[in-house]
N, C-alpha and C positions, 0 to 999 in steps of 0.2 A: 591857250587851246585858240586855234585858229577860228579868221573870222570868215572868211569866203573858201568855200569847197567847190573844186568843178568834179562832176558825177560823170566818169567817161566808162557808163555802162548802158544799158535798156533793160527794159522788161520787168519785171518784180523786184530784179536786188535792185534796178535804179531807184525803184520806189522806198525800197528797204533803207535804204542808203539816205535818199530824200528825209523820211521821217526823222530817223535820228538824228541827222543836222538838227531838224526842227525843233528836237526839244531841246538839242543841245546850245543853241542859239545860234548857229551858224547860217550862214549866206548858202545859198546852191546855184552854180550855172550848170546848167544841163546841157549836153551834145545829144543831139539828136539827127538822123537821117530824115530824107524830104517823104521815105517810108513811113517814117514815124512821128509824122507831125501833128498827130491826132492822138497821140497818146499820153495817159494819166498822168505821168509822170513831168511832162511839158506842160501840163497844166499847174502842175503843183510846185514848181521850182518858183526861186526869184528870178532868174535868168535861163533862156535858152538860146541854144545856139545850133544854128543846122551845119553842120559840118559835111555834107556830100549827098549823092544820090543813095539811093536804096540798096545796094550789094554791102554787104560788111567790108570788103575790099576798097569800097570807093568812098564809105563812110566811119566806120566805126575802127575798122586799122589805120589811117591815115594819122598816125601819131604825131609827127610835124606839126599838121595844122591843127592837133586837138591842143598842144601844147602851145602854138603860138595862140591861141584863142585863150588861155588859161591865163596866157602874161598879161595878153592885152585887155580881159578881164581884172586883173588884179586877184585872182586865184591864191592860195598860199599851199595847197596841198590839191592832190588828185585822187580819188577814189576809183580804180578800176575795177569795183566788182567783183567780180568771179571767172569771166569770159575775155575773149577779144585781148584787152594789151596787160590781163591782169599778171600773167609770169612772161611777161616781154622784157627781159633783162635791160636792152637797148634803150626803151623808152625809159625806164623805173631812173637809168645813168644819167638819159639828156636832161630829165626833170630835177634830180639834184644837182644838177650843172648849170641847171637856168635858175636856180635858190627855189625851186616849189617841190614841196615833201610830196613823193609817193607813199601812197598808204598802204605799206607792204615791208618784207622786208628789203635788204641792198641788191643792188643787181650782182653782184658775187653772189651772196646768196641763192639769187635766181638761177645763175648760170651753172655752180655749182649741182642743187640737187634737180633745175631740168635737166641737166645730163645725167640720165638714169645708170649709166655703166660709171660713172664719177661716184653718185651716191651709193653705191653699190660698193665700191672701194674705200668710203669714209667709214662707212657701215660697219664694214667688217672689221676696220681698221680699231673702231671702237666696239666691238664686240658685239653687234649688234647683228642676229642670224639673217642670214640673205639665203635665198632659195639658190641651189647648186647651179652654175653656168659658166658661159664661157669668162674667159679671163678678161677680155676686153672686148673691142667690136668684131664681129667677123664681117670681114670684109669683103667675102665671094661664097659663094654656093660650096666649094671645099672645104673651105675654113669653118663653115654653118657645120657641117656634114663630120668634121672631127673632132667638133664641142659637141654634136650632139651624140658620137661615137662614146665619148666619154661619162657623161652626166647620164644617157639613157632614153630612149624614149618611150613617152611622147612628150615634144620640144615645145615651148614657146618662144617665137622671134616676135622683138620688141623692139619700137624706135626707139632711142635715145635721147630724141627730143620729143617734148609734147607729150599727151597722155589722151585722155578719152576715149581710150579705148581704139583708139586709131592707131594703122601701123604696126599691127598686133594678127600672127597668125599664126594656127595650130599645127603642126605637123607628126602624126599619128608615127609613120615610118619614114625612113628613107627617100621612099619613092615621091611622097608629098612634100619634101625636105626642099627642091628645089621650087616647085611653084610655089610655095609656101614664102620662101625668102623672095621671090620678085615680087610679089602681090605685096606683101608688106614693107618691103622696100619702094616700090612705086606710090602704096599709099601714104608713107610720111613723106615722101620729098613732096606728095602734092599738098598736104594738109600742113606740113611744118618748116617745107624747105631744106629738108635735110633726112638722106635717107639710110642714114645708119642704121643699122642693127645691133644686136646683142642678143645670145642667146639663154634661156633657162629651162631649166628641166620642168616641165608641166606637171601641178599638181593638181591632181588630178579631185574632183568633187569637194572642192575648198568651200570654207566661210571667208568674205570680206569684213577684216574686222580693222576700221579705223579709228584713230585718235587725234581728241582736238586738244591741240596747243596754244597756250599766248604763252609771249615773252619778250622781255622789256631790252631797252639798249644798255642796261646796267648789267644783261645776264642772268637775268634772273627768268627760271621757267619753269611752268607748271602744267599740269594735265588737267583737263575738263572731263576726263570719262572717257568711254568709248562707244562707237558706234556701229552698229552689224549691216551691213550694205550687202550681204547677201542676193538679196531679190534683184538681180537684176537682168536685162534683154540684150544681147549684143554687146556686153560689156559698159550695157547703160542704166543705171541704176533707179529701179522704181518707185522701192519700197524702202525706208530707211526705218532704224530704230536705236533706242539708247533705252537703257543698257542693251549689250549683249548677254542675252540669257543663256546661249551656249557655252560661256565662260564657268569655269571655276574660279573661287575667290583666290586661287595659289595661281591660277593661268592672267587672270585679270592683274593681279599684282605684277606680275613678270611683265604683260604685256605694256602697261602702263612706265613701269621703270623706263624699257627701251624706249618708249616714243621720246621720253623727258631727254634718256640718253642721245638719243638722235639727234634732237634739236639742239642742245648742248654743243654737238660734236660741229654742229655746222656753225656755232654762232647764233642761232635764229632769235629772231625777234618779228613781232607781230602777230597775227592768227596764223596758222598754219595746220596740215594735217597729216600726222605720219600713219601709213597704209600699209596693212600687213595680210598674209593671208594662214588661213588655220587649216592646217590638213585633218585626215580623220582620225589620225593617233592621238592628234592634240597638241602638235607643234605648229609652232608659229613662225614665219620670214616676213623680213621688210622687203617689200616691194615698191616703192615710195614716197616720195614727200611734197606734197601740195602746198606750193607757197602763196597762199591765199586763201579767201574765206572761201565756205564750199558752200554747195547749192542746199544739201543739209542741216544746214548748221543751225536750223531753229530747231530741233529736237534736243542737242546739247541745254541752248537757251533754255528749251521747257525744263529738263530736269534737275539743271543748275539754277538757273535764276539769272545766270549773268548775262548781259547783252555785250555779244561780240562785236559789234561792230564797233557801238560806242569805246570797248577797250583797244579797238585796232586805231581809232582816232587820239587816243589818249598817247596810245605808244609813241605814235609818228609824231607828235608834236612835242615827245623827248620826255613825258611824264613814267613814272612808274605804275606799275599794275596795282590796281584799286584793290586785290586780292591778294593773299597770301595760299599755296598749295590746302594749308590746315583750316580754309574757308570753303576749302570745296566739298560739296559732300552733294550724292545722286539722290533724287527723290522721285518717288514712283516712274511712269514706263511713258514714253513717247513716241511716236510712229507718225512717220510723213508718207504721203502717198504724191507723187508727182502726177500732175495731170496735162497730159499731152493732145494736141489735135493731131489725132492719130486714127486709122481704123483699124482694130483689132481683126476686124473680119476678111479684112483684104493686104493680110500681112503687115502690121501697122503702116500701113501706107500714110503719109503725114497730110492732114485735110485746113487746108488753111479755108479762109472762105468769112462770111460774118458770122457773127453773133446776133441771133433776131432774139432770144428770151435769154436772162440768164437771171440765177438765182445761187444763190452761195451759201454753205452755212454757217452757222455760228452758234452759240450757246457756251456754257461751263466747258473750259480744258479745249477749247478748238479755235485754230489760230487760222487763218485763209492769209496766203503771199500772191497777189494778182495783179493786173493791171487792165482786167476784163470790163467791161461794161458794155450795156444793152447797145447793139450797133457798130459796137467795136468789128475792126477788119482785122483780122489773123493773117499775117504775111507770108508768103511762101519762102521768102527770102533769109529765116533765121529759123535758130532753133523750133523745134514745135511745141516748147514746156510753156504753157499758158497758166500753171497756177499751180500753188503746190498746199494742201489742206495737211494740217499737223496737229495730233491730236495729244493729249497728256490725260493720263489718271494712275489712283493710286498702282495699280498692278498690269501687266500684260493684257490679260484677258478684259480687265475694264477698257482697257485702250482699243483694241480690237471692236469690241462693241460699239464704243466711242464713235471709231473710225467708219464702222457700217452706217451710224446714224448720220453721221457728217457727210459721208457718199451717195445715200439715200437722197438726202434733201439736196445734192449737187443739180442746179438743171442747169446745160449749157447746150441751147435748141440753136441749128444754123450750121454748125460744123460737128463732124465726130471726134469723140475724145475714147478716152481710155477709163471714164468711170467706171460704166460698167462690169469693165474686165477685173479694174481694183478691187470692186466691190467682191465679187466671185472669189477671188484670191483672197478678201478676210473671212469669206466661209470653205475654204478648203481644210482639210483636217489637218495634212501633213502642216502646213503653213503654223495653224494655231497650236501643233507640238512642237514648233520648231525644228521639224525634222527637212530642213533646207538647205541647199547649197547655189552656190554660184550660174549652176545650170538648171535649178528649178523650174523657174517661168519657161524656159526655152524647150525644157520635157515634158510642162503640163500644158502648154498654151492649146495644142490640136484637141486633147481632152476636155478641156475648158469651155474651147468655145463651141465644140460638139454637143457635150452636154445643156450647153445655153441654147443652141438653137433647137434640142430636142425638145426640153423643158418649157422656155419661156414662160417662166413662173420665177418667182423670188424665192430665193433658196431659203431653209426653212434649218 
Protein backbone atom coordinates (compact mmCIF):
# COMPACT_ATOMS: atom_id res chain seq x y z
CA UNK A 1 0.00 0.00 0.00
CA UNK A 2 1.08 3.59 -0.55
CA UNK A 3 3.00 5.49 2.11
CA UNK A 4 2.07 9.07 1.14
CA UNK A 5 -0.96 10.34 -0.79
CA UNK A 6 -1.75 13.71 -2.31
CA UNK A 7 -5.39 14.79 -2.04
CA UNK A 8 -6.23 17.00 -5.04
CA UNK A 9 -9.70 17.98 -3.86
CA UNK A 10 -11.46 20.32 -1.46
CA UNK A 11 -14.48 20.33 0.81
CA UNK A 12 -16.21 17.29 2.23
CA UNK A 13 -14.69 14.80 -0.25
CA UNK A 14 -11.18 15.94 0.74
CA UNK A 15 -12.09 15.25 4.36
CA UNK A 16 -13.59 11.90 3.40
CA UNK A 17 -10.37 10.86 1.65
CA UNK A 18 -8.24 12.18 4.52
CA UNK A 19 -10.22 10.06 6.97
CA UNK A 20 -9.74 6.93 4.87
CA UNK A 21 -5.99 7.56 4.51
CA UNK A 22 -5.67 7.95 8.26
CA UNK A 23 -7.46 4.65 8.85
CA UNK A 24 -5.19 2.93 6.31
CA UNK A 25 -2.00 4.37 7.84
CA UNK A 26 -1.11 6.61 4.88
CA UNK A 27 0.28 10.13 5.21
CA UNK A 28 -1.50 12.89 3.32
CA UNK A 29 -0.48 16.02 1.47
CA UNK A 30 -3.43 18.30 0.76
CA UNK A 31 -3.48 21.04 -1.85
CA UNK A 32 -5.58 24.10 -1.07
CA UNK A 33 -6.27 27.57 -2.42
CA UNK A 34 -5.72 30.79 -0.49
CA UNK A 35 -9.51 30.99 -0.21
CA UNK A 36 -9.55 27.63 1.59
CA UNK A 37 -6.66 28.24 3.98
CA UNK A 38 -8.94 27.89 7.02
CA UNK A 39 -10.82 24.83 5.77
CA UNK A 40 -10.98 21.79 8.03
CA UNK A 41 -9.05 19.39 5.73
CA UNK A 42 -6.05 21.74 5.92
CA UNK A 43 -6.00 21.30 9.69
CA UNK A 44 -6.18 17.50 9.64
CA UNK A 45 -3.74 16.54 6.87
CA UNK A 46 -0.07 15.75 7.53
CA UNK A 47 1.14 18.40 5.09
CA UNK A 48 -0.66 21.16 3.19
CA UNK A 49 0.43 23.01 0.05
CA UNK A 50 -1.12 26.28 -1.11
CA UNK A 51 -1.51 25.80 -4.84
CA UNK A 52 -2.81 29.23 -5.88
CA UNK A 53 -5.33 32.00 -5.48
CA UNK A 54 -9.05 31.66 -4.91
CA UNK A 55 -10.69 30.64 -8.16
CA UNK A 56 -10.52 27.03 -9.32
CA UNK A 57 -8.80 28.08 -12.54
CA UNK A 58 -5.92 29.62 -10.58
CA UNK A 59 -5.70 26.82 -8.00
CA UNK A 60 -7.41 23.43 -8.15
CA UNK A 61 -7.27 23.18 -11.95
CA UNK A 62 -3.55 23.95 -12.18
CA UNK A 63 -2.67 20.31 -12.65
CA UNK A 64 0.94 20.84 -13.72
CA UNK A 65 1.65 22.71 -10.47
CA UNK A 66 -0.23 20.05 -8.51
CA UNK A 67 1.80 17.26 -10.10
CA UNK A 68 5.04 19.14 -9.42
CA UNK A 69 4.04 19.55 -5.76
CA UNK A 70 3.31 15.82 -5.53
CA UNK A 71 6.76 14.99 -6.86
CA UNK A 72 8.49 17.45 -4.53
CA UNK A 73 6.65 16.10 -1.48
CA UNK A 74 7.34 12.47 -2.33
CA UNK A 75 3.76 11.41 -2.96
CA UNK A 76 3.24 7.98 -4.47
CA UNK A 77 -0.36 8.54 -5.57
CA UNK A 78 -2.90 11.32 -6.10
CA UNK A 79 -6.58 11.02 -5.27
CA UNK A 80 -8.61 13.63 -7.22
CA UNK A 81 -11.91 13.23 -5.36
CA UNK A 82 -14.97 13.74 -7.56
CA UNK A 83 -14.43 17.19 -9.07
CA UNK A 84 -11.84 19.39 -10.74
CA UNK A 85 -9.28 16.83 -12.07
CA UNK A 86 -11.16 13.59 -11.40
CA UNK A 87 -11.99 13.05 -15.08
CA UNK A 88 -9.04 14.90 -16.64
CA UNK A 89 -7.32 12.34 -18.87
CA UNK A 90 -4.28 14.53 -19.50
CA UNK A 91 -3.68 14.84 -15.76
CA UNK A 92 -4.07 11.09 -15.22
CA UNK A 93 -1.67 10.40 -18.07
CA UNK A 94 0.91 12.86 -16.74
CA UNK A 95 0.70 11.33 -13.25
CA UNK A 96 1.51 7.88 -14.62
CA UNK A 97 4.36 9.30 -16.74
CA UNK A 98 5.82 10.85 -13.60
CA UNK A 99 5.65 7.55 -11.72
CA UNK A 100 2.76 8.68 -9.51
CA UNK A 101 -0.36 6.52 -9.43
CA UNK A 102 -3.62 8.26 -10.31
CA UNK A 103 -6.33 6.87 -8.01
CA UNK A 104 -8.86 6.15 -10.68
CA UNK A 105 -8.99 4.48 -14.08
CA UNK A 106 -6.43 4.94 -16.86
CA UNK A 107 -6.28 8.03 -19.05
CA UNK A 108 -7.40 5.89 -21.99
CA UNK A 109 -10.56 4.80 -20.16
CA UNK A 110 -11.31 8.36 -19.00
CA UNK A 111 -11.00 9.65 -22.59
CA UNK A 112 -13.12 6.88 -24.05
CA UNK A 113 -15.94 7.16 -21.52
CA UNK A 114 -15.70 10.95 -21.29
CA UNK A 115 -16.49 11.18 -25.00
CA UNK A 116 -20.20 10.52 -24.69
CA UNK A 117 -20.62 9.63 -28.34
CA UNK A 118 -17.70 7.17 -28.30
CA UNK A 119 -19.14 5.65 -25.12
CA UNK A 120 -22.52 5.21 -26.82
CA UNK A 121 -20.93 3.35 -29.73
CA UNK A 122 -19.01 1.08 -27.36
CA UNK A 123 -22.17 0.29 -25.41
CA UNK A 124 -24.16 -0.44 -28.57
CA UNK A 125 -21.42 -2.79 -29.75
CA UNK A 126 -21.72 -4.76 -26.49
CA UNK A 127 -25.49 -4.98 -26.36
CA UNK A 128 -26.11 -2.29 -23.76
CA UNK A 129 -29.34 -0.42 -24.70
CA UNK A 130 -28.84 3.26 -25.55
CA UNK A 131 -31.29 6.11 -26.09
CA UNK A 132 -32.05 6.53 -29.83
CA UNK A 133 -30.08 9.46 -31.22
CA UNK A 134 -27.62 10.80 -33.75
CA UNK A 135 -24.99 8.48 -35.25
CA UNK A 136 -22.25 10.87 -34.19
CA UNK A 137 -21.53 14.53 -33.48
CA UNK A 138 -24.06 16.97 -34.93
CA UNK A 139 -21.81 19.69 -36.28
CA UNK A 140 -24.50 22.18 -37.29
CA UNK A 141 -28.11 23.12 -36.70
CA UNK A 142 -28.94 21.47 -40.01
CA UNK A 143 -27.38 18.16 -38.97
CA UNK A 144 -29.18 18.37 -35.63
CA UNK A 145 -32.48 18.99 -37.42
CA UNK A 146 -31.96 15.94 -39.65
CA UNK A 147 -31.22 13.74 -36.63
CA UNK A 148 -34.23 15.16 -34.75
CA UNK A 149 -36.53 14.41 -37.67
CA UNK A 150 -35.25 10.83 -37.61
CA UNK A 151 -35.80 10.11 -33.89
CA UNK A 152 -38.72 12.49 -33.36
CA UNK A 153 -39.24 15.44 -31.02
CA UNK A 154 -38.72 16.30 -28.22
CA UNK A 155 -34.94 15.90 -28.33
CA UNK A 156 -32.02 16.52 -26.02
CA UNK A 157 -28.77 18.14 -27.18
CA UNK A 158 -25.81 17.03 -25.06
CA UNK A 159 -22.15 17.92 -24.86
CA UNK A 160 -19.85 15.07 -25.87
CA UNK A 161 -17.38 16.15 -23.17
CA UNK A 162 -17.97 16.77 -19.47
CA UNK A 163 -21.15 16.21 -17.53
CA UNK A 164 -22.97 17.45 -14.46
CA UNK A 165 -25.91 18.72 -16.52
CA UNK A 166 -23.91 21.38 -18.36
CA UNK A 167 -24.04 21.67 -22.14
CA UNK A 168 -27.55 20.21 -22.29
CA UNK A 169 -30.67 21.74 -23.84
CA UNK A 170 -34.13 20.43 -24.71
CA UNK A 171 -35.87 21.24 -27.98
CA UNK A 172 -39.58 20.47 -28.00
CA UNK A 173 -39.94 21.19 -31.70
CA UNK A 174 -38.05 22.38 -34.79
CA UNK A 175 -38.61 26.05 -33.89
CA UNK A 176 -36.71 25.63 -30.60
CA UNK A 177 -33.85 23.58 -32.05
CA UNK A 178 -31.60 26.37 -33.35
CA UNK A 179 -31.58 28.33 -30.11
CA UNK A 180 -31.10 25.15 -28.05
CA UNK A 181 -28.18 24.11 -30.25
CA UNK A 182 -26.38 27.43 -29.90
CA UNK A 183 -26.92 27.62 -26.13
CA UNK A 184 -25.78 24.05 -25.50
CA UNK A 185 -22.70 24.43 -27.69
CA UNK A 186 -21.70 27.73 -26.09
CA UNK A 187 -22.14 26.34 -22.57
CA UNK A 188 -20.16 23.20 -23.43
CA UNK A 189 -17.34 25.27 -24.94
CA UNK A 190 -17.22 27.46 -21.83
CA UNK A 191 -17.37 24.58 -19.34
CA UNK A 192 -15.26 21.93 -21.08
CA UNK A 193 -13.36 23.71 -23.85
CA UNK A 194 -15.24 21.55 -26.36
CA UNK A 195 -18.51 22.68 -27.94
CA UNK A 196 -19.28 19.42 -29.78
CA UNK A 197 -22.79 18.08 -29.32
CA UNK A 198 -24.75 14.95 -30.08
CA UNK A 199 -28.52 14.50 -30.08
CA UNK A 200 -30.78 12.03 -28.30
CA UNK A 201 -34.48 11.38 -28.20
CA UNK A 202 -35.75 12.96 -24.98
CA UNK A 203 -37.12 10.31 -22.64
CA UNK A 204 -39.94 12.16 -20.93
CA UNK A 205 -40.51 11.86 -17.18
CA UNK A 206 -37.80 9.23 -16.64
CA UNK A 207 -36.25 7.87 -13.47
CA UNK A 208 -32.48 8.27 -13.17
CA UNK A 209 -30.90 4.99 -12.08
CA UNK A 210 -27.18 4.52 -11.58
CA UNK A 211 -25.18 1.41 -10.74
CA UNK A 212 -22.06 1.47 -8.58
CA UNK A 213 -19.29 -0.72 -9.96
CA UNK A 214 -15.80 -1.70 -8.83
CA UNK A 215 -13.15 -3.21 -11.06
CA UNK A 216 -9.55 -4.23 -10.47
CA UNK A 217 -6.60 -4.42 -12.84
CA UNK A 218 -6.96 -8.18 -13.25
CA UNK A 219 -10.24 -7.68 -15.11
CA UNK A 220 -12.66 -8.51 -12.30
CA UNK A 221 -15.73 -6.25 -12.22
CA UNK A 222 -18.53 -6.35 -9.66
CA UNK A 223 -21.64 -4.27 -9.01
CA UNK A 224 -22.73 -2.96 -5.61
CA UNK A 225 -26.37 -2.33 -6.37
CA UNK A 226 -28.15 0.69 -7.76
CA UNK A 227 -29.13 4.17 -6.63
CA UNK A 228 -32.23 6.16 -7.55
CA UNK A 229 -31.08 9.71 -8.33
CA UNK A 230 -34.33 10.98 -9.83
CA UNK A 231 -34.76 13.82 -7.34
CA UNK A 232 -32.93 16.51 -9.29
CA UNK A 233 -33.12 20.20 -9.97
CA UNK A 234 -31.71 21.46 -13.28
CA UNK A 235 -29.90 18.16 -13.78
CA UNK A 236 -28.21 18.48 -10.38
CA UNK A 237 -29.03 15.71 -7.91
CA UNK A 238 -30.56 16.72 -4.59
CA UNK A 239 -31.76 13.46 -2.99
CA UNK A 240 -30.39 9.97 -3.69
CA UNK A 241 -31.49 6.56 -2.46
CA UNK A 242 -30.42 2.94 -2.50
CA UNK A 243 -31.93 0.60 -3.45
CA UNK A 244 -34.25 1.93 -6.17
CA UNK A 245 -37.70 0.81 -5.05
CA UNK A 246 -39.15 1.59 -8.50
CA UNK A 247 -37.40 -1.46 -10.02
CA UNK A 248 -38.85 -4.93 -10.19
CA UNK A 249 -36.44 -7.75 -9.39
CA UNK A 250 -36.39 -8.66 -13.09
CA UNK A 251 -35.52 -5.07 -14.09
CA UNK A 252 -32.91 -4.85 -11.35
CA UNK A 253 -31.22 -8.03 -12.53
CA UNK A 254 -31.05 -6.81 -16.12
CA UNK A 255 -29.82 -3.30 -15.31
CA UNK A 256 -27.12 -4.57 -12.94
CA UNK A 257 -25.95 -7.09 -15.54
CA UNK A 258 -25.82 -4.35 -18.19
CA UNK A 259 -23.73 -2.15 -15.90
CA UNK A 260 -21.15 -4.90 -15.39
CA UNK A 261 -21.12 -5.62 -19.12
CA UNK A 262 -20.58 -1.91 -19.82
CA UNK A 263 -17.66 -1.69 -17.38
CA UNK A 264 -16.03 -4.83 -18.78
CA UNK A 265 -16.42 -3.49 -22.32
CA UNK A 266 -14.43 -0.42 -21.25
CA UNK A 267 -11.79 -2.51 -19.46
CA UNK A 268 -12.70 -0.52 -16.39
CA UNK A 269 -10.88 -0.53 -13.06
CA UNK A 270 -11.40 1.58 -9.90
CA UNK A 271 -14.76 2.84 -8.63
CA UNK A 272 -17.19 4.06 -11.27
CA UNK A 273 -20.86 4.56 -11.99
CA UNK A 274 -22.90 3.45 -14.98
CA UNK A 275 -25.94 5.69 -15.42
CA UNK A 276 -29.28 4.86 -17.01
CA UNK A 277 -32.67 6.45 -17.58
CA UNK A 278 -35.77 4.35 -16.96
CA UNK A 279 -38.83 5.29 -18.99
CA UNK A 280 -42.44 4.99 -17.88
CA UNK A 281 -42.83 1.70 -19.73
CA UNK A 282 -39.99 0.15 -17.72
CA UNK A 283 -37.36 0.29 -20.46
CA UNK A 284 -33.89 1.46 -19.45
CA UNK A 285 -31.17 3.10 -21.53
CA UNK A 286 -27.49 3.82 -20.95
CA UNK A 287 -26.69 7.55 -20.78
CA UNK A 288 -23.10 7.80 -19.50
CA UNK A 289 -20.40 6.42 -17.25
CA UNK A 290 -18.79 8.50 -14.51
CA UNK A 291 -15.16 7.44 -14.14
CA UNK A 292 -14.77 8.56 -10.53
CA UNK A 293 -16.21 8.32 -7.06
CA UNK A 294 -19.65 9.93 -6.86
CA UNK A 295 -20.98 12.54 -4.43
CA UNK A 296 -23.67 10.05 -3.44
CA UNK A 297 -21.37 7.07 -2.80
CA UNK A 298 -22.20 6.97 0.96
CA UNK A 299 -25.68 5.54 0.32
CA UNK A 300 -24.07 2.52 -1.33
CA UNK A 301 -21.56 2.23 1.50
CA UNK A 302 -24.43 2.23 4.01
CA UNK A 303 -26.42 -0.58 2.35
CA UNK A 304 -23.43 -2.78 1.42
CA UNK A 305 -20.93 -2.05 4.21
CA UNK A 306 -18.16 -1.59 1.61
CA UNK A 307 -15.74 1.36 1.93
CA UNK A 308 -15.50 2.50 -1.70
CA UNK A 309 -12.61 4.92 -1.18
CA UNK A 310 -10.60 2.21 0.55
CA UNK A 311 -11.22 -0.09 -2.41
CA UNK A 312 -10.08 2.68 -4.76
CA UNK A 313 -6.73 2.86 -2.98
CA UNK A 314 -6.32 -0.92 -2.98
CA UNK A 315 -7.07 -1.13 -6.69
CA UNK A 316 -4.70 1.74 -7.48
CA UNK A 317 -1.96 -0.12 -5.58
CA UNK A 318 -2.46 -3.10 -7.90
CA UNK A 319 -4.33 -5.26 -5.42
CA UNK A 320 -7.31 -7.40 -6.33
CA UNK A 321 -10.78 -6.60 -5.06
CA UNK A 322 -11.20 -7.58 -1.43
CA UNK A 323 -14.73 -8.86 -2.10
CA UNK A 324 -16.37 -11.03 -4.72
CA UNK A 325 -19.79 -10.53 -6.29
CA UNK A 326 -21.29 -13.27 -4.11
CA UNK A 327 -20.14 -11.36 -1.02
CA UNK A 328 -22.27 -8.32 -1.92
CA UNK A 329 -25.71 -8.02 -0.36
CA UNK A 330 -27.89 -4.95 0.02
CA UNK A 331 -29.31 -4.46 3.50
CA UNK A 332 -31.95 -1.90 4.42
CA UNK A 333 -32.49 1.45 2.76
CA UNK A 334 -30.30 4.57 2.64
CA UNK A 335 -31.13 8.16 1.67
CA UNK A 336 -28.78 11.08 1.10
CA UNK A 337 -29.78 14.76 1.14
CA UNK A 338 -27.38 17.32 -0.29
CA UNK A 339 -27.23 20.46 1.83
CA UNK A 340 -26.50 23.49 -0.34
CA UNK A 341 -25.83 27.09 0.64
CA UNK A 342 -28.70 28.50 -1.41
CA UNK A 343 -32.01 30.29 -0.93
CA UNK A 344 -34.99 28.31 -2.33
CA UNK A 345 -37.24 31.37 -1.88
CA UNK A 346 -35.04 33.33 -4.30
CA UNK A 347 -34.76 30.77 -7.05
CA UNK A 348 -32.09 28.76 -5.18
CA UNK A 349 -29.70 31.69 -5.40
CA UNK A 350 -26.27 30.79 -3.91
CA UNK A 351 -25.86 32.05 -0.35
CA UNK A 352 -22.18 32.38 0.64
CA UNK A 353 -21.24 33.90 3.99
CA UNK A 354 -20.21 33.05 7.55
CA UNK A 355 -21.76 30.26 9.59
CA UNK A 356 -22.64 31.92 12.89
CA UNK A 357 -24.06 28.86 14.64
CA UNK A 358 -23.89 25.19 13.68
CA UNK A 359 -25.55 22.05 15.00
CA UNK A 360 -25.34 18.81 13.03
CA UNK A 361 -27.52 15.71 13.55
CA UNK A 362 -26.41 12.40 14.98
CA UNK A 363 -27.76 9.13 16.29
CA UNK A 364 -28.04 5.58 15.04
CA UNK A 365 -27.95 5.24 11.27
CA UNK A 366 -27.02 8.90 10.63
CA UNK A 367 -23.86 9.98 8.79
CA UNK A 368 -22.81 13.56 8.04
CA UNK A 369 -20.12 14.51 5.52
CA UNK A 370 -19.09 18.15 5.83
CA UNK A 371 -16.25 20.56 6.57
CA UNK A 372 -18.48 23.14 8.26
CA UNK A 373 -17.64 24.51 11.70
CA UNK A 374 -18.88 27.49 13.67
CA UNK A 375 -17.62 30.81 12.23
CA UNK A 376 -16.32 29.17 9.04
CA UNK A 377 -16.79 31.04 5.78
CA UNK A 378 -18.58 29.59 2.75
CA UNK A 379 -16.88 30.95 -0.35
CA UNK A 380 -18.81 32.16 -3.40
CA UNK A 381 -16.01 30.84 -5.66
CA UNK A 382 -16.88 27.14 -5.55
CA UNK A 383 -19.81 24.75 -5.67
CA UNK A 384 -22.37 25.52 -2.96
CA UNK A 385 -22.60 21.94 -1.65
CA UNK A 386 -21.69 22.34 2.04
CA UNK A 387 -22.80 19.07 3.63
CA UNK A 388 -24.38 15.69 2.99
CA UNK A 389 -26.71 13.99 5.44
CA UNK A 390 -27.07 10.25 4.92
CA UNK A 391 -29.36 7.94 6.86
CA UNK A 392 -29.82 4.18 6.94
CA UNK A 393 -32.75 2.16 8.26
CA UNK A 394 -34.33 -1.27 7.76
CA UNK A 395 -36.87 0.06 5.24
CA UNK A 396 -37.61 3.10 3.08
CA UNK A 397 -40.33 4.57 5.30
CA UNK A 398 -38.10 4.23 8.36
CA UNK A 399 -35.28 5.91 6.43
CA UNK A 400 -37.57 8.80 5.47
CA UNK A 401 -38.60 9.25 9.11
CA UNK A 402 -34.95 9.13 10.19
CA UNK A 403 -34.05 11.76 7.58
CA UNK A 404 -36.86 14.00 8.82
CA UNK A 405 -35.42 13.83 12.32
CA UNK A 406 -31.90 14.50 11.07
CA UNK A 407 -32.99 17.52 9.02
CA UNK A 408 -34.99 18.95 11.94
CA UNK A 409 -31.85 18.70 14.09
CA UNK A 410 -29.72 20.49 11.51
CA UNK A 411 -29.09 24.17 12.30
CA UNK A 412 -26.88 26.25 10.01
CA UNK A 413 -27.31 29.88 11.00
CA UNK A 414 -25.78 32.78 9.09
CA UNK A 415 -26.38 31.55 5.54
CA UNK A 416 -29.47 30.41 3.69
CA UNK A 417 -29.66 26.68 2.99
CA UNK A 418 -32.07 24.20 1.43
CA UNK A 419 -32.51 22.25 4.70
CA UNK A 420 -36.13 23.33 5.22
CA UNK A 421 -36.95 22.62 1.58
CA UNK A 422 -35.51 19.11 1.88
CA UNK A 423 -37.54 18.54 5.05
CA UNK A 424 -40.69 19.52 3.21
CA UNK A 425 -39.79 17.03 0.47
CA UNK A 426 -39.57 14.28 3.09
CA UNK A 427 -43.25 14.92 3.92
CA UNK A 428 -44.43 15.11 0.31
CA UNK A 429 -47.00 12.39 -0.34
CA UNK A 430 -45.88 11.68 -3.91
CA UNK A 431 -42.25 11.40 -2.82
CA UNK A 432 -43.18 9.06 0.04
CA UNK A 433 -45.15 6.86 -2.37
CA UNK A 434 -42.33 6.91 -4.93
CA UNK A 435 -44.36 8.74 -7.59
CA UNK A 436 -41.40 10.77 -8.83
CA UNK A 437 -39.24 11.38 -11.89
CA UNK A 438 -36.38 13.70 -12.83
CA UNK A 439 -38.75 16.67 -13.25
CA UNK A 440 -40.48 16.20 -9.89
CA UNK A 441 -38.67 18.89 -7.90
CA UNK A 442 -38.96 21.55 -10.57
CA UNK A 443 -42.63 20.75 -11.13
CA UNK A 444 -43.42 20.96 -7.40
CA UNK A 445 -41.10 23.68 -6.08
CA UNK A 446 -43.55 26.57 -6.49
CA UNK A 447 -46.34 24.71 -4.71
CA UNK A 448 -44.11 23.55 -1.86
CA UNK A 449 -42.75 27.05 -1.25
CA UNK A 450 -46.21 28.62 -1.46
CA UNK A 451 -47.59 26.09 1.04
CA UNK A 452 -44.66 26.73 3.36
CA UNK A 453 -45.10 30.50 3.25
CA UNK A 454 -48.81 30.15 3.95
CA UNK A 455 -48.49 27.69 6.81
CA UNK A 456 -45.15 28.56 8.45
CA UNK A 457 -45.59 25.60 10.73
CA UNK A 458 -44.07 22.16 10.82
CA UNK A 459 -45.84 19.69 8.52
CA UNK A 460 -47.68 16.81 10.17
